[in-house]
Each structure stands twice: as C-alpha cells, then as structure tokens.
LODREN-32732 format. One record per residue (C-alpha): x, y, z; residue in three letters. Coordinates in steps of 0.001 Angstrom, whole numbers. Layout:
BEGIN
site c1 = X, c2 = Y, c3 = Z, code = ala
...
END
This chain:
BEGIN
site c1 = 1, c2 = 75, c3 = -50, code = met
site c1 = 1318, c2 = 3411, c3 = -1134, code = lys
site c1 = 1070, c2 = 6278, c3 = 1396, code = ile
site c1 = 1281, c2 = 10093, c3 = 822, code = his
site c1 = 1291, c2 = 13090, c3 = 3198, code = ala
site c1 = -458, c2 = 16274, c3 = 2801, code = phe
site c1 = -682, c2 = 19556, c3 = 4621, code = lys
site c1 = -4108, c2 = 21032, c3 = 5307, code = val
site c1 = -4771, c2 = 24827, c3 = 5171, code = tyr
site c1 = -8257, c2 = 25977, c3 = 6166, code = asp
site c1 = -9309, c2 = 29005, c3 = 4127, code = arg
site c1 = -11799, c2 = 30325, c3 = 6748, code = asn
site c1 = -13073, c2 = 29714, c3 = 10407, code = gly
site c1 = -14314, c2 = 26201, c3 = 9571, code = leu
site c1 = -11673, c2 = 23477, c3 = 10218, code = thr
site c1 = -11460, c2 = 20160, c3 = 8638, code = leu
site c1 = -12367, c2 = 18593, c3 = 12012, code = ser
site c1 = -15653, c2 = 20713, c3 = 11917, code = asn
site c1 = -16564, c2 = 19496, c3 = 8461, code = ile
site c1 = -15850, c2 = 15740, c3 = 9233, code = val
site c1 = -17843, c2 = 16085, c3 = 12404, code = asp
site c1 = -20925, c2 = 17501, c3 = 10483, code = tyr
site c1 = -20645, c2 = 14809, c3 = 7730, code = ile
site c1 = -20336, c2 = 12040, c3 = 10292, code = asn
site c1 = -23696, c2 = 13098, c3 = 11816, code = gly
site c1 = -25464, c2 = 12494, c3 = 8408, code = leu
site c1 = -27103, c2 = 9314, c3 = 7272, code = pro
site c1 = -24901, c2 = 7403, c3 = 4837, code = leu
site c1 = -27215, c2 = 8062, c3 = 1872, code = glu
site c1 = -26819, c2 = 11799, c3 = 2477, code = asp
site c1 = -23193, c2 = 11827, c3 = 2440, code = arg
site c1 = -22755, c2 = 11077, c3 = -1270, code = phe
site c1 = -21344, c2 = 13990, c3 = -3417, code = val
site c1 = -20657, c2 = 14007, c3 = -7111, code = asn
site c1 = -17193, c2 = 15379, c3 = -7556, code = val
site c1 = -16620, c2 = 15855, c3 = -11289, code = gly
site c1 = -17551, c2 = 12339, c3 = -12668, code = met
site c1 = -16909, c2 = 10593, c3 = -9397, code = his
site c1 = -19502, c2 = 9807, c3 = -6648, code = lys
site c1 = -17709, c2 = 9910, c3 = -3204, code = ile
site c1 = -18777, c2 = 9604, c3 = 376, code = arg
site c1 = -17266, c2 = 9547, c3 = 3814, code = leu
site c1 = -17840, c2 = 5882, c3 = 4915, code = glu
site c1 = -16518, c2 = 6181, c3 = 8418, code = glu
site c1 = -14882, c2 = 8559, c3 = 10733, code = ala
site c1 = -13525, c2 = 7974, c3 = 14157, code = lys
site c1 = -11768, c2 = 10343, c3 = 16648, code = lys
site c1 = -8160, c2 = 9549, c3 = 17617, code = thr
site c1 = -6881, c2 = 9956, c3 = 21225, code = lys
site c1 = -5138, c2 = 13154, c3 = 20073, code = ser
site c1 = -8307, c2 = 14849, c3 = 18710, code = asn
site c1 = -7515, c2 = 13884, c3 = 15126, code = gly
site c1 = -9531, c2 = 11576, c3 = 12897, code = trp
site c1 = -9407, c2 = 8085, c3 = 11413, code = tyr
site c1 = -11188, c2 = 8426, c3 = 8020, code = leu
site c1 = -12456, c2 = 6144, c3 = 5354, code = asn
site c1 = -13776, c2 = 7364, c3 = 1898, code = phe
site c1 = -15472, c2 = 5459, c3 = -727, code = ser
site c1 = -15798, c2 = 6073, c3 = -4449, code = gln
site c1 = -18215, c2 = 4363, c3 = -6794, code = ala
site c1 = -16595, c2 = 2469, c3 = -9645, code = arg
site c1 = -19000, c2 = 1943, c3 = -12462, code = tyr
site c1 = -17393, c2 = -1034, c3 = -13844, code = tyr
site c1 = -15369, c2 = -3752, c3 = -12261, code = gly
site c1 = -13761, c2 = -7212, c3 = -12293, code = pro
site c1 = -15365, c2 = -10527, c3 = -12630, code = gly
site c1 = -15118, c2 = -13629, c3 = -10585, code = arg
site c1 = -12392, c2 = -16064, c3 = -11761, code = leu
site c1 = -11749, c2 = -19724, c3 = -10734, code = ser
site c1 = -9621, c2 = -22547, c3 = -12115, code = pro
site c1 = -12697, c2 = -24740, c3 = -13130, code = glu
site c1 = -15101, c2 = -22152, c3 = -14407, code = asn
site c1 = -15062, c2 = -19270, c3 = -16963, code = pro
site c1 = -14821, c2 = -15788, c3 = -15588, code = ile
site c1 = -18377, c2 = -14512, c3 = -14519, code = arg
site c1 = -20220, c2 = -11757, c3 = -13061, code = asp
site c1 = -20840, c2 = -10624, c3 = -9517, code = phe
site c1 = -24528, c2 = -10365, c3 = -8712, code = asp
site c1 = -25101, c2 = -6664, c3 = -8038, code = leu
site c1 = -28457, c2 = -5132, c3 = -7529, code = glu
site c1 = -29530, c2 = -2210, c3 = -9819, code = asp
site c1 = -28800, c2 = 293, c3 = -7078, code = phe
site c1 = -25429, c2 = -1065, c3 = -6194, code = glu
site c1 = -21925, c2 = -168, c3 = -7636, code = asp
site c1 = -18480, c2 = -1501, c3 = -7238, code = phe
site c1 = -16767, c2 = 441, c3 = -4478, code = gly
site c1 = -13189, c2 = 1595, c3 = -3934, code = glu
site c1 = -11848, c2 = 2772, c3 = -501, code = glu
site c1 = -9321, c2 = 5317, c3 = 452, code = thr
site c1 = -8222, c2 = 5421, c3 = 4151, code = ala
site c1 = -6667, c2 = 8533, c3 = 5803, code = ala
site c1 = -5592, c2 = 9646, c3 = 9188, code = val
site c1 = -5722, c2 = 13363, c3 = 10089, code = tyr
site c1 = -3641, c2 = 15067, c3 = 12850, code = ser
site c1 = -5300, c2 = 18322, c3 = 14022, code = asp
site c1 = -2246, c2 = 19198, c3 = 15937, code = lys
site c1 = 183, c2 = 19408, c3 = 12965, code = cys
site c1 = -2493, c2 = 19789, c3 = 10145, code = lys
site c1 = -1260, c2 = 16713, c3 = 8307, code = ala
site c1 = -3361, c2 = 14287, c3 = 6414, code = leu
site c1 = -1734, c2 = 10847, c3 = 5797, code = ile
site c1 = -3566, c2 = 9144, c3 = 2932, code = val
site c1 = -3697, c2 = 5621, c3 = 1336, code = gln
site c1 = -3137, c2 = 6026, c3 = -2376, code = tyr
site c1 = -5751, c2 = 3978, c3 = -4355, code = asn
site c1 = -5557, c2 = 4513, c3 = -8183, code = his
site c1 = -9182, c2 = 3693, c3 = -8548, code = tyr
site c1 = -10435, c2 = 5337, c3 = -5386, code = gly
site c1 = -10805, c2 = 8861, c3 = -4140, code = ala
site c1 = -7683, c2 = 10846, c3 = -4678, code = arg
site c1 = -6531, c2 = 13740, c3 = -2425, code = phe
site c1 = -7940, c2 = 16363, c3 = -4816, code = asn
site c1 = -11407, c2 = 14880, c3 = -5011, code = asn
site c1 = -11364, c2 = 14444, c3 = -1054, code = ile
site c1 = -10413, c2 = 18105, c3 = -793, code = ser
site c1 = -13314, c2 = 18976, c3 = -3106, code = ser
site c1 = -15657, c2 = 16700, c3 = -1195, code = tyr
site c1 = -14910, c2 = 18360, c3 = 2109, code = leu
site c1 = -15036, c2 = 21815, c3 = 494, code = ser
site c1 = -18661, c2 = 21043, c3 = -717, code = tyr
site c1 = -19781, c2 = 20441, c3 = 2782, code = phe
site c1 = -17928, c2 = 23430, c3 = 4061, code = cys
site c1 = -19924, c2 = 25390, c3 = 1547, code = asn
site c1 = -23159, c2 = 23747, c3 = 2813, code = val
site c1 = -22388, c2 = 24596, c3 = 6409, code = ile
site c1 = -21477, c2 = 28138, c3 = 5659, code = ser
site c1 = -24397, c2 = 28762, c3 = 3379, code = asn
site c1 = -22135, c2 = 29557, c3 = 467, code = gly
site c1 = -19535, c2 = 31805, c3 = 2087, code = lys
site c1 = -17013, c2 = 32996, c3 = -300, code = glu
site c1 = -13641, c2 = 31285, c3 = -373, code = asp
site c1 = -14902, c2 = 28410, c3 = 1749, code = cys
site c1 = -12940, c2 = 25187, c3 = 1822, code = gly
site c1 = -9526, c2 = 23780, c3 = 2017, code = phe
site c1 = -6029, c2 = 23790, c3 = 341, code = asn
site c1 = -4606, c2 = 20250, c3 = 683, code = ile
site c1 = -1109, c2 = 20333, c3 = -553, code = ile
site c1 = 1327, c2 = 17403, c3 = -1055, code = pro
site c1 = 4364, c2 = 17463, c3 = 1286, code = ile
site c1 = 7470, c2 = 17001, c3 = -762, code = met
site c1 = 10631, c2 = 15132, c3 = 41, code = gln
site c1 = 13177, c2 = 17265, c3 = 1894, code = pro
site c1 = 15185, c2 = 19115, c3 = -750, code = gly
site c1 = 12834, c2 = 18702, c3 = -3745, code = ala
site c1 = 11568, c2 = 22257, c3 = -3766, code = ile
site c1 = 15055, c2 = 23614, c3 = -3000, code = asp
site c1 = 16348, c2 = 21786, c3 = -6018, code = lys
site c1 = 13592, c2 = 23279, c3 = -8203, code = leu
site c1 = 14258, c2 = 26791, c3 = -6867, code = asp
site c1 = 18069, c2 = 26421, c3 = -7731, code = lys
site c1 = 17298, c2 = 25478, c3 = -11251, code = met
site c1 = 17889, c2 = 28741, c3 = -13227, code = ser
site c1 = 18412, c2 = 26990, c3 = -16682, code = phe
site c1 = 15370, c2 = 25137, c3 = -17831, code = val
site c1 = 15138, c2 = 23353, c3 = -21182, code = lys
site c1 = 11901, c2 = 21508, c3 = -20855, code = lys
site c1 = 8624, c2 = 21475, c3 = -18882, code = phe
site c1 = 6095, c2 = 18675, c3 = -19098, code = lys
site c1 = 2784, c2 = 18069, c3 = -17347, code = cys
site c1 = -339, c2 = 15920, c3 = -17678, code = lys
site c1 = -3353, c2 = 17255, c3 = -15735, code = ile
site c1 = -6963, c2 = 16464, c3 = -15482, code = his
site c1 = -8760, c2 = 19652, c3 = -16487, code = ile
site c1 = -10600, c2 = 21184, c3 = -13404, code = pro
site c1 = -14287, c2 = 22127, c3 = -14180, code = his
site c1 = -16455, c2 = 24525, c3 = -12170, code = ser
site c1 = -17688, c2 = 21767, c3 = -9720, code = asp
site c1 = -14162, c2 = 20209, c3 = -9008, code = asp
site c1 = -13082, c2 = 22683, c3 = -6283, code = gly
site c1 = -9557, c2 = 23032, c3 = -7822, code = ala
site c1 = -8552, c2 = 26621, c3 = -8127, code = val
site c1 = -5686, c2 = 27990, c3 = -10493, code = leu
site c1 = -4552, c2 = 31493, c3 = -9790, code = asn
site c1 = -1742, c2 = 31349, c3 = -12193, code = asn
site c1 = -2985, c2 = 33457, c3 = -15226, code = lys
site c1 = -783, c2 = 31640, c3 = -17865, code = ser
site c1 = -2186, c2 = 28196, c3 = -16701, code = leu
site c1 = -5797, c2 = 29258, c3 = -16253, code = ser
site c1 = -5929, c2 = 30970, c3 = -19637, code = asp
site c1 = -4839, c2 = 27735, c3 = -21324, code = ile
site c1 = -7310, c2 = 25607, c3 = -19424, code = ile
site c1 = -10207, c2 = 28025, c3 = -19801, code = glu
site c1 = -9612, c2 = 28304, c3 = -23629, code = ser
site c1 = -12602, c2 = 27250, c3 = -25746, code = asp
site c1 = -10890, c2 = 24068, c3 = -27096, code = leu
site c1 = -9275, c2 = 22846, c3 = -23831, code = val
site c1 = -12209, c2 = 23571, c3 = -21610, code = ser
site c1 = -14228, c2 = 20869, c3 = -23265, code = tyr
site c1 = -11645, c2 = 18151, c3 = -22660, code = gly
site c1 = -10801, c2 = 16097, c3 = -19584, code = asp
site c1 = -7026, c2 = 15716, c3 = -19819, code = val
site c1 = -4438, c2 = 18135, c3 = -20948, code = leu
site c1 = -917, c2 = 16998, c3 = -22014, code = asn
site c1 = 1437, c2 = 19930, c3 = -22234, code = leu
site c1 = 5177, c2 = 19858, c3 = -23175, code = glu
site c1 = 7150, c2 = 22973, c3 = -23670, code = ile
site c1 = 10863, c2 = 22805, c3 = -24822, code = ser
site c1 = 13347, c2 = 25403, c3 = -25881, code = ser
site c1 = 15333, c2 = 24984, c3 = -29127, code = ser
site c1 = 18536, c2 = 22938, c3 = -29262, code = arg
site c1 = 20870, c2 = 25935, c3 = -28952, code = gly
site c1 = 22966, c2 = 25669, c3 = -25897, code = lys
site c1 = 22015, c2 = 29207, c3 = -24818, code = glu
site c1 = 18359, c2 = 28726, c3 = -25436, code = lys
site c1 = 16140, c2 = 28281, c3 = -22329, code = lys
site c1 = 12685, c2 = 28557, c3 = -20822, code = leu
site c1 = 12046, c2 = 31305, c3 = -18312, code = pro
site c1 = 12929, c2 = 29562, c3 = -15092, code = ala
site c1 = 10837, c2 = 31769, c3 = -12807, code = arg
site c1 = 7699, c2 = 31237, c3 = -14922, code = val
site c1 = 8281, c2 = 27464, c3 = -14938, code = val
site c1 = 8753, c2 = 27387, c3 = -11214, code = arg
site c1 = 5686, c2 = 29439, c3 = -10574, code = ser
site c1 = 3545, c2 = 27123, c3 = -12705, code = ala
site c1 = 4897, c2 = 23999, c3 = -11098, code = ile
site c1 = 4252, c2 = 25376, c3 = -7533, code = lys
site c1 = 710, c2 = 26446, c3 = -8644, code = glu
site c1 = -215, c2 = 23019, c3 = -9940, code = ile
site c1 = 1016, c2 = 21376, c3 = -6689, code = ile
site c1 = -860, c2 = 23615, c3 = -4433, code = ser
site c1 = -4096, c2 = 23996, c3 = -6540, code = ser
site c1 = -5696, c2 = 20593, c3 = -5909, code = gly
site c1 = -5539, c2 = 19632, c3 = -9546, code = ile
site c1 = -5325, c2 = 15884, c3 = -10329, code = asp
site c1 = -1908, c2 = 15515, c3 = -12139, code = val
site c1 = -309, c2 = 12463, c3 = -13613, code = asp
site c1 = 2965, c2 = 13907, c3 = -14907, code = val
site c1 = 4963, c2 = 16924, c3 = -13508, code = leu
site c1 = 8394, c2 = 17139, c3 = -14778, code = gln
site c1 = 11115, c2 = 19741, c3 = -15426, code = val
site c1 = 14512, c2 = 19269, c3 = -17161, code = asp
site c1 = 17272, c2 = 21810, c3 = -16391, code = gly
site c1 = 20312, c2 = 22644, c3 = -14417, code = ser
site c1 = 21531, c2 = 25150, c3 = -11800, code = val
site c1 = 23209, c2 = 27188, c3 = -14584, code = asp
site c1 = 24173, c2 = 26961, c3 = -18327, code = glu
site c1 = 27363, c2 = 25040, c3 = -17770, code = asp
site c1 = 26161, c2 = 22523, c3 = -15312, code = ser
site c1 = 24960, c2 = 19073, c3 = -16351, code = pro
site c1 = 21088, c2 = 18878, c3 = -16892, code = arg
site c1 = 19212, c2 = 16775, c3 = -14511, code = glu
site c1 = 15552, c2 = 15912, c3 = -14822, code = pro
site c1 = 13248, c2 = 16522, c3 = -11798, code = leu
site c1 = 10124, c2 = 14530, c3 = -11422, code = asp
site c1 = 7933, c2 = 16413, c3 = -8977, code = leu
site c1 = 5495, c2 = 13568, c3 = -8445, code = leu
site c1 = 8421, c2 = 11208, c3 = -7606, code = glu
site c1 = 9512, c2 = 13850, c3 = -5204, code = ser
site c1 = 6347, c2 = 13740, c3 = -3083, code = arg
site c1 = 6760, c2 = 12265, c3 = 493, code = leu
site c1 = 5893, c2 = 8636, c3 = 7, code = glu
site c1 = 6117, c2 = 5195, c3 = 1705, code = gln
site c1 = 5138, c2 = 1676, c3 = 580, code = asn
site c1 = 3975, c2 = -707, c3 = 3275, code = val
site c1 = 2610, c2 = -4272, c3 = 3128, code = ser
site c1 = -956, c2 = -4762, c3 = 4543, code = val
site c1 = -2271, c2 = -8342, c3 = 4758, code = pro
site c1 = -5340, c2 = -9234, c3 = 2705, code = leu
site c1 = -8464, c2 = -10046, c3 = 4964, code = gly
site c1 = -10754, c2 = -12954, c3 = 4535, code = glu
site c1 = -12676, c2 = -11486, c3 = 1640, code = asn
site c1 = -9493, c2 = -10439, c3 = -293, code = arg
site c1 = -9810, c2 = -6834, c3 = 677, code = arg
site c1 = -7447, c2 = -4735, c3 = 2724, code = leu
site c1 = -8960, c2 = -4617, c3 = 6308, code = pro
site c1 = -9751, c2 = -1021, c3 = 7410, code = leu
site c1 = -8151, c2 = -1354, c3 = 10790, code = glu
site c1 = -4998, c2 = -2767, c3 = 9166, code = glu
site c1 = -4890, c2 = 284, c3 = 6822, code = arg
site c1 = -5392, c2 = 2687, c3 = 9647, code = trp
site c1 = -2651, c2 = 1060, c3 = 11593, code = ser
site c1 = -187, c2 = 1364, c3 = 8719, code = ala
site c1 = -1127, c2 = 4911, c3 = 8281, code = leu
site c1 = -501, c2 = 5883, c3 = 11897, code = val
site c1 = 2850, c2 = 4023, c3 = 11884, code = gly
site c1 = 4045, c2 = 5990, c3 = 8863, code = ile
site c1 = 2830, c2 = 9156, c3 = 10354, code = phe
site c1 = 4708, c2 = 8483, c3 = 13530, code = lys
site c1 = 7838, c2 = 7810, c3 = 11554, code = gln
site c1 = 7463, c2 = 10930, c3 = 9481, code = trp
site c1 = 6746, c2 = 12967, c3 = 12640, code = gln
site c1 = 9868, c2 = 11719, c3 = 14264, code = his
site c1 = 11880, c2 = 12468, c3 = 11086, code = asp
site c1 = 10595, c2 = 16033, c3 = 11198, code = gly
site c1 = 9344, c2 = 16019, c3 = 7500, code = val
site c1 = 5642, c2 = 17017, c3 = 8179, code = leu
site c1 = 6421, c2 = 20643, c3 = 9185, code = glu
END
C-alpha cells in the first residue's frame, strides 16, 4: 500500500475537523457527493486519542472485475441495480500538525477529490460563504523544492493534468495556466498533455521563474496531475538533470495483509497510516 502526506490549510473559520464532524452526523445516503464524474462519500470517521480523525472514503466504480476460478469461466458478480463496485481510501488526520496521511488507491478517491468533497460540505455549512474550503497540498521530500528553486537554466517542462471544471473545487490562480485551461478548445476536454521545450541551442532556455511558478501552482491547486516534470540545471554550464515532482512527493510503501474476503482490512490500513505518520513526525518532515 502506497502512502502520501498532505498539509491542510483551512481557508476560513471552519476547520477540517468541523466538516468531518458534520458529515459524520449525516445518514450514509446523504453523504454522497458528485465530484466531477466521481461519486464519493465519507464511509466512516472515528476520533483519535489526540483529537484527530481516522477516516475512510468510498468512491463508486461503475465497472469492475469478474469472478475467476480454475474450473469455471470468468463470470459476473451479482449486483443489485442500485449497487456499484466501490473503492476505498483510508486516511488519518492530525489536527495538531494539520497533516493528512492518505492511502493511495488509483481507482479510489484521490486527495484532490477528497479536498473537493470536504469543500462541498464546508460550503453547505457556511451557506455559500465566499472562499470556503481547504487547500490540501502534497508534502514534498526534503530538498525537492530547494532543487527546483536552484534550477535557473530550464530546457523542458512537461505536465499531464486532469482539467478542472467548475464543480471540481480546484483553483488555479496562475494566469498563464488558467488561460490555457479556460480556452474554448481545452475547456471541453478532460485531460491536458502539455510539453514545452526550448530550441537545441546551448544558450536557449525557458524562463525559469515562470516554470517554477507554474509547477508550484499546480502542486498547491488541488488539480489531479499524472505527470509533472522539469529538465534543467543550476546554470548553463552545469549538467542537466530531470526533476520529477510527483516522484519527489513524500511517499512510503507498506505491506498490508489481505483480509478474509481479499480486501485490505480497514483497521490494518489505519494502523499502517498511523505507523508511517509517527515515523515522518519523528523525522521532522511534516512541518
């Protein structure tokens, strides 16, 4: 199981704990929210001893696997018309250090959609108060942003982002990026692949300040991103070195034993998240 860490910044008086407490008081059927094309809900929330939260989010998956056995052909699961396949994403939130430790599930709710989900209920509670919600920002490995800041000679910038729409909750304040995404052609799409390279001349380069600003904006915006890379060097005479910002996120892989029904038990996932949280807290990388 892959684990990532995020810093939570509240944008008004309502805290993440306030929002979780409100959602936790709703019936399950009233917790569903459509975030973009995904149907998400908070399945379970339990208080930790330190006033944080154990969380588990579900996301509907509209198609899924079949049942496979050695003797029989692959066959369907028997689902009712009102049922979907479901994917889970567990998380642990520390209110003390405003850190959200999240299980990565490629088919489940990702951090940007969790952020949008929580922001939706923040909007409900505050009756549409302007600038309501959260910024949930990936915590990077020590030195990653310093390496980016020192890169003054940039030859290539590459990103693949899922285009945010009005109901996604992601906000881009960078004018260059927002102009591209809001253009008539791009705004109708779902995924944008962008690669910008300078010409082959040794002295030719991209504006490093603009590239750094775009990368930091993408990281902090809550946009779902699959590729975020820059190729450059400290100066013109230094060897070029590619920097993969997604690979530079704080990340840990742990083994979680399968349960009786071939699923990852929730308590085991929470335990793994808490263990990694304590390790990162000891190492001082969550500040």
